[in-house]
Every structure is written in C-alpha cells, then in structure tokens.
BAZA-149718 format. One record per atom (N, C-alpha, C, CB): atom name; x, y negated, z; residue number from 1. Coordinates in steps of 0.02 Angstrom, whole numbers. Each point is the difference from the previous one (the first is absolute). Glycine has a CB too. Layout:
{CA, {X, Y, Z}, NUM} ...
REM end
This chain:
{N, {41, 63, -4}, 1} {CA, {-43, -68, -5}, 1} {C, {45, -42, 24}, 1} {CB, {-116, 35, 17}, 1} {N, {108, -90, -66}, 2} {CA, {63, -36, -15}, 2} {C, {-53, -72, 43}, 2} {CB, {87, 67, -151}, 2} {N, {-33, -100, 186}, 3} {CA, {-15, -52, 47}, 3} {C, {4, -106, -47}, 3} {CB, {73, 128, 120}, 3} {N, {-133, -157, -81}, 4} {CA, {3, -43, -52}, 4} {C, {60, -41, 14}, 4} {CB, {-121, 4, -22}, 4} {N, {103, -43, -23}, 5} {CA, {77, -60, 10}, 5} {C, {-18, -26, 79}, 5} {CB, {18, -67, -152}, 5} {N, {47, 24, 185}, 6} {CA, {-16, -44, 35}, 6} {C, {-5, -42, -5}, 6} {CB, {19, 36, 33}, 6} {N, {-73, -82, 25}, 7} {CA, {-23, -61, -14}, 7} {C, {66, -55, -11}, 7} {CB, {-114, 37, 72}, 7} {N, {81, -91, -85}, 8} {CA, {83, -58, -29}, 8} {C, {19, -5, 73}, 8} {CB, {-33, -101, -121}, 8} {N, {84, 108, 99}, 9} {CA, {71, -43, 88}, 9} {C, {24, 63, 33}, 9} {CB, {-78, -126, 62}, 9} {N, {35, 204, -91}, 10} {CA, {15, 39, 53}, 10} {C, {29, 73, -37}, 10} {CB, {-97, -65, 88}, 10} {N, {140, 103, -53}, 11} {CA, {58, 53, -44}, 11} {C, {-16, 68, 50}, 11} {CB, {123, -100, -45}, 11} {N, {-147, 133, -3}, 12} {CA, {-28, 82, 7}, 12} {C, {62, 32, 17}, 12} {CB, {-98, 8, -90}, 12} {N, {128, 15, 151}, 13} {CA, {49, 56, 2}, 13} {C, {-50, 79, 21}, 13} {CB, {117, -104, 45}, 13} {N, {-71, 158, -57}, 14} {CA, {-19, 62, 1}, 14} {C, {32, 33, 76}, 14} {CB, {-5, 3, -149}, 14} {N, {-17, 14, 185}, 15} {CA, {33, 52, 30}, 15} {C, {20, 75, 15}, 15} {CB, {-29, -84, 11}, 15} {N, {80, 86, -48}, 16} {CA, {2, 88, -1}, 16} {C, {46, 42, 68}, 16} {CB, {1, -18, -152}, 16} {N, {-34, 71, 172}, 17} {CA, {22, 29, 66}, 17} {C, {70, 44, -40}, 17} {CB, {-142, 14, 88}, 17} {N, {201, -62, -31}, 18} {CA, {70, 67, -6}, 18} {C, {-21, 58, 9}, 18} {CB, {82, -57, 46}, 18} {N, {-122, 55, -6}, 19} {CA, {15, 78, 29}, 19} {C, {-62, 36, 15}, 19} {CB, {105, -35, 56}, 19} {N, {-127, 107, -27}, 20} {CA, {-64, 19, 14}, 20} {C, {-28, -27, 51}, 20} {CB, {23, 86, -44}, 20} {N, {16, -103, 92}, 21} {CA, {-22, -19, 101}, 21} {C, {-33, -109, -4}, 21} {CB, {167, 118, 85}, 21} {N, {-138, -112, -162}, 22} {CA, {-66, -69, 3}, 22} {C, {21, -55, 48}, 22} {CB, {-107, 82, -15}, 22} {N, {212, -79, 34}, 23} {CA, {16, -51, 25}, 23} {C, {24, -71, -23}, 23} {CB, {6, 90, 50}, 23} {N, {7, -67, -124}, 24} {CA, {73, -34, -14}, 24} {C, {-42, -6, -73}, 24} {CB, {134, 59, 83}, 24} {N, {-127, -120, -103}, 25} {CA, {-23, -36, -61}, 25} {C, {18, -14, -49}, 25} {CB, {-32, -24, 51}, 25} {N, {42, 35, -124}, 26} {CA, {26, -61, -45}, 26} {C, {-73, -21, -10}, 26} {CB, {123, 39, -68}, 26} {N, {-64, -127, 50}, 27} {CA, {-55, -48, -21}, 27} {C, {17, -34, -84}, 27} {CB, {-19, -32, 148}, 27} {N, {-38, 53, -183}, 28} {CA, {19, 7, -94}, 28} {C, {-44, -71, -10}, 28} {CB, {-1, 164, -49}, 28} {N, {55, -212, -7}, 29} {CA, {-61, -27, -21}, 29} {C, {0, 49, -76}, 29} {CB, {2, -146, 71}, 29} {N, {-85, 119, -57}, 30} {CA, {-65, 70, -39}, 30} {C, {12, -2, -74}, 30} {CB, {-117, -21, 84}, 30} {N, {155, -33, -109}, 31} {CA, {22, 14, -86}, 31} {C, {47, -6, -29}, 31} {CB, {-73, -23, -14}, 31} {N, {156, 17, 66}, 32} {CA, {65, 27, 4}, 32} {C, {-1, 54, 26}, 32} {CB, {43, -88, 3}, 32} {N, {-73, 116, 60}, 33} {CA, {-6, 57, 42}, 33} {C, {80, -8, 24}, 33} {CB, {-106, 85, -65}, 33} {N, {142, -166, 75}, 34} {CA, {61, 4, 8}, 34} {C, {4, -27, 82}, 34} {CB, {35, -13, -141}, 34} {N, {-4, 55, 167}, 35} {CA, {-14, -15, 69}, 35} {C, {0, -67, 68}, 35} {CB, {35, 106, -54}, 35} {N, {-68, -136, 56}, 36} {CA, {-1, -72, 36}, 36} {C, {6, 2, 83}, 36} {CB, {-82, -41, -103}, 36} {N, {58, 102, 136}, 37} {CA, {32, 7, 98}, 37} {C, {14, 84, -30}, 37} {CB, {-101, -98, 132}, 37} {N, {103, 83, -62}, 38} {CA, {-13, 81, 39}, 38} {C, {-40, 12, 78}, 38} {CB, {122, 21, -63}, 38} {N, {-128, 6, 83}, 39} {CA, {-21, 18, 48}, 39} {C, {-11, 54, 55}, 39} {CB, {-14, -66, -68}, 39} {N, {67, 65, 111}, 40} {CA, {36, 53, 62}, 40} {C, {-27, 2, 37}, 40} {CB, {82, -9, -5}, 40} {N, {-145, 48, 31}, 41} {CA, {-17, 18, 28}, 41} {C, {24, 52, 49}, 41} {CB, {-53, -52, -76}, 41} {N, {54, 40, 145}, 42} {CA, {-2, 39, 73}, 42} {C, {-46, 39, 24}, 42} {CB, {47, -77, 25}, 42} {N, {-43, 150, -16}, 43} {CA, {-56, 26, 31}, 43} {C, {46, 13, 88}, 43} {CB, {-81, 68, -141}, 43} {N, {37, -104, 205}, 44} {CA, {8, -16, 38}, 44} {C, {-62, -15, 60}, 44} {CB, {95, -18, -83}, 44} {N, {-87, 10, 143}, 45} {CA, {-67, -7, 21}, 45} {C, {-27, -85, -11}, 45} {CB, {26, 114, 93}, 45} {N, {-1, -166, -137}, 46} {CA, {-12, -40, -1}, 46} {C, {11, 9, -81}, 46} {CB, {15, -48, 128}, 46} {N, {-58, 17, -158}, 47} {CA, {12, -28, -82}, 47} {C, {63, -39, -22}, 47} {CB, {-120, -13, 3}, 47} {N, {143, 36, -42}, 48} {CA, {70, -57, -32}, 48} {C, {5, 6, -47}, 48} {CB, {66, -5, 62}, 48} {N, {-41, -52, -108}, 49} {CA, {20, -12, -53}, 49} {C, {52, -55, -28}, 49} {CB, {-98, 52, 9}, 49} {N, {132, -20, -40}, 50} {CA, {56, -63, -27}, 50} {C, {3, -11, -91}, 50} {CB, {89, 38, 120}, 50} {N, {-111, -109, -118}, 51} {CA, {-31, 1, -82}, 51} {C, {80, -13, -35}, 51} {CB, {-153, -69, 10}, 51} {N, {155, 84, -66}, 52} {CA, {73, -28, -15}, 52} {C, {10, -6, -91}, 52} {CB, {55, 68, 130}, 52} {N, {-29, -116, -142}, 53} {CA, {-12, -37, -60}, 53} {C, {36, 61, -47}, 53} {CB, {1, -147, 46}, 53} {N, {20, 123, -113}, 54} {CA, {8, 49, -65}, 54} {C, {55, 23, 23}, 54} {CB, {-49, -52, -101}, 54} {N, {100, -8, 133}, 55} {CA, {83, 50, 1}, 55} {C, {8, 18, 67}, 55} {CB, {73, -65, -89}, 55} {N, {-150, 54, 143}, 56} {CA, {37, 53, 52}, 56} {C, {-24, -16, 48}, 56} {CB, {97, 19, -38}, 56} {N, {-100, -100, 51}, 57} {CA, {30, -41, 51}, 57} {C, {-59, -2, 35}, 57} {CB, {92, -68, -53}, 57} {N, {-96, 63, 132}, 58} {CA, {-89, 6, 35}, 58} {C, {-29, -90, -3}, 58} {CB, {31, 127, 122}, 58} {N, {-68, -147, -139}, 59} {CA, {-47, -45, -30}, 59} {C, {-40, -10, 80}, 59} {CB, {-11, 48, -154}, 59} {N, {-32, -9, 158}, 60} {CA, {-57, 15, 38}, 60} {C, {17, 59, 71}, 60} {CB, {-73, -28, -131}, 60} {N, {57, 16, 203}, 61} {CA, {-23, 70, 24}, 61} {C, {-51, -2, -1}, 61} {CB, {66, 29, 59}, 61} {N, {-117, 11, -44}, 62} {CA, {-40, 39, 35}, 62} {C, {-10, 39, 51}, 62} {CB, {-1, -18, -72}, 62} {N, {-50, -10, 140}, 63} {CA, {2, 33, 69}, 63} {C, {-74, -5, 9}, 63} {CB, {123, -34, 54}, 63} {N, {-135, 103, -24}, 64} {CA, {-80, 23, 25}, 64} {C, {-10, 11, 70}, 64} {CB, {-16, 58, -101}, 64} {N, {-39, -40, 103}, 65} {CA, {-30, -8, 102}, 65} {C, {24, 84, -9}, 65} {CB, {-153, -109, 45}, 65} {N, {149, 118, 35}, 66} {CA, {27, 95, 6}, 66} {C, {-43, 14, -13}, 66} {CB, {68, 33, 74}, 66} {N, {-51, 11, -114}, 67} {CA, {-43, 60, -9}, 67} {C, {-39, -32, -49}, 67} {CB, {-2, 62, 114}, 67} {N, {-1, -125, -150}, 68} {CA, {-50, -18, -44}, 68} {C, {-63, -11, 18}, 68} {CB, {59, 50, -59}, 68} {N, {-74, -72, 122}, 69} {CA, {-38, -11, 55}, 69} {C, {-19, -47, 42}, 69} {CB, {32, 74, -16}, 69} {N, {-61, -143, -11}, 70} {CA, {-44, 10, -47}, 70} {C, {60, -7, -103}, 70} {CB, {-133, -69, 129}, 70} {N, {94, 61, -159}, 71} {CA, {48, 5, -61}, 71} {C, {23, -102, -5}, 71} {CB, {-80, 147, -85}, 71} {N, {129, -145, 95}, 72} {CA, {9, -62, -15}, 72} {C, {82, 4, 10}, 72} {CB, {-127, -55, 35}, 72} {N, {162, -6, -107}, 73} {CA, {69, -15, -1}, 73} {C, {-6, -44, -28}, 73} {CB, {53, 82, 6}, 73} {N, {22, -108, 41}, 74} {CA, {52, -43, -11}, 74} {C, {42, -7, -62}, 74} {CB, {-4, 19, 107}, 74} {N, {-21, -61, -148}, 75} {CA, {65, -9, -55}, 75} {C, {49, -74, -8}, 75} {CB, {-85, 84, -70}, 75} {N, {158, -56, 90}, 76} {CA, {37, -48, 13}, 76} {C, {62, -21, -59}, 76} {CB, {-37, 40, 125}, 76} {N, {58, -103, -152}, 77} {CA, {20, 8, -28}, 77} {C, {76, 28, 26}, 77} {CB, {-94, -68, -57}, 77} {N, {163, 50, -6}, 78} {CA, {79, 22, 16}, 78} {C, {21, -27, 67}, 78} {CB, {34, -2, -125}, 78} {N, {-73, -87, 115}, 79} {CA, {33, -15, 74}, 79} {C, {-34, -4, 71}, 79} {CB, {60, -58, -75}, 79} {N, {-101, 141, 52}, 80} {CA, {-49, 16, 70}, 80} {C, {-52, -60, 12}, 80} {CB, {104, 67, 66}, 80} {N, {-140, -116, -90}, 81} {CA, {-34, -29, -1}, 81} {C, {-76, 20, -27}, 81} {CB, {108, -57, 7}, 81} {N, {-158, 76, 27}, 82} {CA, {-60, 23, 16}, 82} {C, {-39, -32, -69}, 82} {CB, {12, 7, 148}, 82} {N, {-25, 12, -207}, 83} {CA, {-48, -31, -50}, 83} {C, {-51, 23, -44}, 83} {CB, {81, -49, 9}, 83} {N, {-97, 111, 35}, 84} {CA, {-84, 25, -9}, 84} {C, {-16, 62, 60}, 84} {CB, {1, -21, -154}, 84} {N, {-46, 35, 161}, 85} {CA, {-18, 48, 41}, 85} {C, {-55, 21, -47}, 85} {CB, {40, -42, 121}, 85} {N, {-60, 113, -113}, 86} {CA, {-33, 44, -36}, 86} {C, {-48, 23, 46}, 86} {CB, {88, 27, -75}, 86} {N, {-150, -22, 56}, 87} {CA, {-56, 31, 74}, 87} {C, {-48, 47, -55}, 87} {CB, {-19, -131, 113}, 87} {N, {13, 192, -51}, 88} {CA, {-30, 61, -63}, 88} {C, {-62, 55, 45}, 88} {CB, {151, 11, -80}, 88} {N, {-189, -10, 57}, 89} {CA, {-50, 39, 40}, 89} {C, {39, 75, 32}, 89} {CB, {-108, -57, -87}, 89} {N, {135, 95, 141}, 90} {CA, {7, 71, -7}, 90} {C, {-8, 52, -49}, 90} {CB, {-19, -34, 83}, 90} {N, {-35, 40, -94}, 91} {CA, {-24, 34, -75}, 91} {C, {-50, -18, -17}, 91} {CB, {41, 86, 9}, 91} {N, {-42, -71, -66}, 92} {CA, {-58, -17, -64}, 92} {C, {5, 64, -71}, 92} {CB, {21, -161, 32}, 92} {N, {-75, 212, -4}, 93} {CA, {6, 64, -78}, 93} {C, {-5, -13, -64}, 93} {CB, {-49, 65, 56}, 93} {N, {42, -108, -63}, 94} {CA, {-24, -28, -65}, 94} {C, {39, -52, -45}, 94} {CB, {-99, 22, 59}, 94} {N, {85, -83, -23}, 95} {CA, {40, -77, -28}, 95} {C, {27, -28, 62}, 95} {CB, {-84, -38, -102}, 95} {N, {157, 0, 115}, 96} {CA, {51, -26, 44}, 96} {C, {-13, -63, -20}, 96} {CB, {86, 86, 14}, 96} {N, {-123, -119, 53}, 97} {CA, {22, -86, -16}, 97} {C, {38, -12, 56}, 97} {CB, {-106, -51, -60}, 97} {N, {145, -18, 40}, 98} {CA, {54, -9, 61}, 98} {C, {-9, -89, -17}, 98} {CB, {108, 136, 4}, 98} {N, {-61, -150, 38}, 99} {CA, {-18, -79, 7}, 99} {C, {79, -15, 7}, 99} {CB, {-137, -14, 69}, 99} {N, {166, -48, -109}, 100} {CA, {73, 13, -14}, 100} {C, {1, -95, -3}, 100} {CB, {25, 157, -84}, 100} {N, {-6, -183, 159}, 101} {CA, {-13, -41, 24}, 101} {C, {79, -56, -12}, 101} {CB, {-107, 82, 78}, 101} {N, {120, -128, -130}, 102} {CA, {61, -43, -6}, 102} {C, {16, -26, 63}, 102} {CB, {-25, -30, -110}, 102} {N, {106, -2, 120}, 103} {CA, {11, -32, 38}, 103} {C, {-51, -66, 6}, 103} {CB, {111, 60, -16}, 103} {N, {-119, -83, -35}, 104} {CA, {-27, -61, -27}, 104} {C, {-59, -18, 22}, 104} {CB, {55, 19, -85}, 104} {N, {-111, 66, 97}, 105} {CA, {-66, -15, 21}, 105} {C, {-36, 34, -43}, 105} {CB, {18, -102, 46}, 105} {N, {7, 105, -105}, 106} {CA, {-54, 31, -72}, 106} {C, {2, 73, 5}, 106} {CB, {28, -94, -96}, 106} {N, {-79, 105, 112}, 107} {CA, {-48, 77, 5}, 107} {C, {1, 24, -99}, 107} {CB, {-120, -48, 141}, 107} {N, {158, 113, -127}, 108} {CA, {-20, 36, -55}, 108} {C, {-25, 76, 7}, 108} {CB, {80, -80, -50}, 108} {N, {-126, 108, 17}, 109} {CA, {-43, 52, 4}, 109} {C, {10, 52, -13}, 109} {CB, {-50, -57, -10}, 109} {N, {64, 110, -6}, 110} {CA, {36, 70, -1}, 110} {C, {-52, 67, -29}, 110} {CB, {76, -51, 114}, 110} {N, {-89, 43, -157}, 111} {CA, {-27, 68, -28}, 111} {C, {12, 59, -22}, 111} {CB, {-32, -62, -12}, 111} {N, {42, 124, 25}, 112} {CA, {31, 50, -38}, 112} {C, {-36, 70, 27}, 112} {CB, {119, -73, -17}, 112} {N, {-88, 112, -37}, 113} {CA, {-37, 68, 14}, 113} {C, {66, 48, 71}, 113} {CB, {-74, 7, -175}, 113} {N, {15, 17, 188}, 114} {CA, {74, 52, 52}, 114} {C, {22, 33, -32}, 114} {CB, {-30, 19, 93}, 114} {N, {-1, 13, -108}, 115} {CA, {38, 78, -24}, 115} {C, {47, -20, -47}, 115} {CB, {-99, 83, 7}, 115} {N, {93, -145, -66}, 116} {CA, {45, 2, -67}, 116} {C, {43, -49, 29}, 116} {CB, {-78, 28, -110}, 116} {N, {67, -56, 165}, 117} {CA, {39, -65, 34}, 117} {C, {7, -44, -49}, 117} {CB, {65, 56, 81}, 117} {N, {-131, -94, -122}, 118} {CA, {11, -51, -60}, 118} {C, {-27, -73, 39}, 118} {CB, {-26, 98, -121}, 118} {N, {71, -138, 102}, 119} {CA, {-33, -47, 41}, 119} {C, {14, -73, -56}, 119} {CB, {26, 71, 144}, 119} 
REM end
C-alpha cells in the first residue's frame, strides 16, 4: 500500500527494526532509503535509548519511568537539556495514542498501530 505524500513542510521517514527484539531501529529517508538516524534501545527496568545521527554520534537520549509505568519518557539533547516529553497509555490492543510535548509547550499527537509499530 503506497503512502500519500507528506504535507508541505514535512518529511516522511521510515523506521525499520534492525533485530527481531524490536529495540534497535534504523530511520531511513523513505525515498532514497538512506539512513538518517539510528535508535539504540536498551533493555532493562527503565526503558531507554540513544538516538544517533548518520555518523553514529549521540544526538538525543530517551529515558523512561521504572518498568514503563506510567508510560512516560523524557527526551534530552546531547547537552543533557530536556527537549520533549512523551506520554502514552500503558496498553492499547489496537491503536496506540501518545502525546509528545515539546519544551516550547507545543503538543504533538501521535497515533499508530501497536502490532505493526507504524506512527
């Protein structure tokens, strides 16, 4: 199924899981399939991940609450400054809805398919 083109001023990226565990992702330009970012997820009692640019340099750090309850994650830039917060319901069987609040106060609504992990 072909995706419609992104809205003016937006860029559509594609996430692909690197391994079956679903913790590591490559973020690709949808048109060229060039890797733009990678997400290095870590398994543990607190969800966490490092977002790296195409050169492998850490540019964001994502940290979650203990055992992911409630599902709340803090996103910090490379300098350790908090730039966004992600909040979601603990579990939704069909659709996952999340709120991403930027440091500027601007909220983003994200909706995706839980099983396919499409957002």
